[in-house]
Residue, then its C-alpha position, 0 to 999 in steps of 0.5 A: m717412933p711411937s704411933v701417931k694420930l692426926q689431932r689437929s692442923g694449923r698454919i705456919a704464921g712466922l719463921f725466924v732464924g738467928t746466928c747467935t744463941g740467947q738473942t732474938k731471931a729475925p723473920v724470914a719467909q722460908l727455912s731449910l730444915t736439914f738433919d742438922g736443924i735449921d740451915g744458918d741457925a745458931h742451934a743447928s747441929r746434930t750434937r750439943k754440950a750437956g747443960a743444966r737440962e741434962p742432969a744425968f750428964r756432966r756439963g759439957t758432955v756431948v749429947s744428941n741435939n734434941r733442941q735444934l729448934s723451938l716452936v710457939s703457938i700464936e694463941e699461947l703468945s697472945e695469952i702470955a701477952s694479955r697476962i703480962g700487959l703487952p699488946r702482943i709478943d713477936p715470936g722472934w723476941l723469944a728466939a722462937n724458930i717457928a710460930i704456928e697459928g690455928a692449931g691451938p695450944i702446943t706446949q702440952l704436946p707429948a714427946g714423940t708428937i710429929i709436926r708435919a708441914s705440907s712439904g713433908a718436912s717434919i719436926y719431932v717434939s722432944e720436950l716442952n720449952s720452959p720459960c726462962r730469964i733469957a726470954a724475959r730479958l729479950l722481951a724487955e729489950h725488944g717488946g717493951y716488957e717492964g715486969d720482972a723476969s719471974m712474972f714473965v716466967r710465972h705467966a709463960i709456964g705451960r704456954r712457952g711452946v716446945v722444942g724438937f729436932v728435924y725428923a724429915v728434911g724439907e723446905v717450909e714457908v710462911g703460910d704452909r699448912v701443918e698437921i699435929l700428929l699426936a703421939k699415942q700413949q701406950p697403956a701401962k702393962d700390969 
């Protein structure tokens, strides 16, 4: 694990779970984070099949699941909503699992950053979550978005949140405090 330092803190504004991939997620008051991911969520598993995001592997190759859950920032969702003309975007409409508020933007957090809840349950950020046409479709179906998918993608780039995996197990609840433990970048050696 890279060394980390406390960068900022916020709170969990919403928790969401869904049993099907490519669908919206329903709000819940509490989630159980296990080493398989979110108990009861469609993305829960220690492994998954490689797809377009893993060009180094043939599609279908079993790889470690570094995308067990997705996190979004309420502040970033507000900015996307403003840019595309919606009053708001519900995190569940974009199939997010955890919505964080008060910690500012999270999309540019580097891989290796830890997001730790007050319970000690922690998520290891593996990469940013790129906006896609599936999210645009869900937003159109549930949020009344009438623009084309490319417009959503364009305005959501750099604001769509991050994905990661469970690093320390535990329960998380809406309202829990979270700490953003930023991964320190190592200086380049000559």
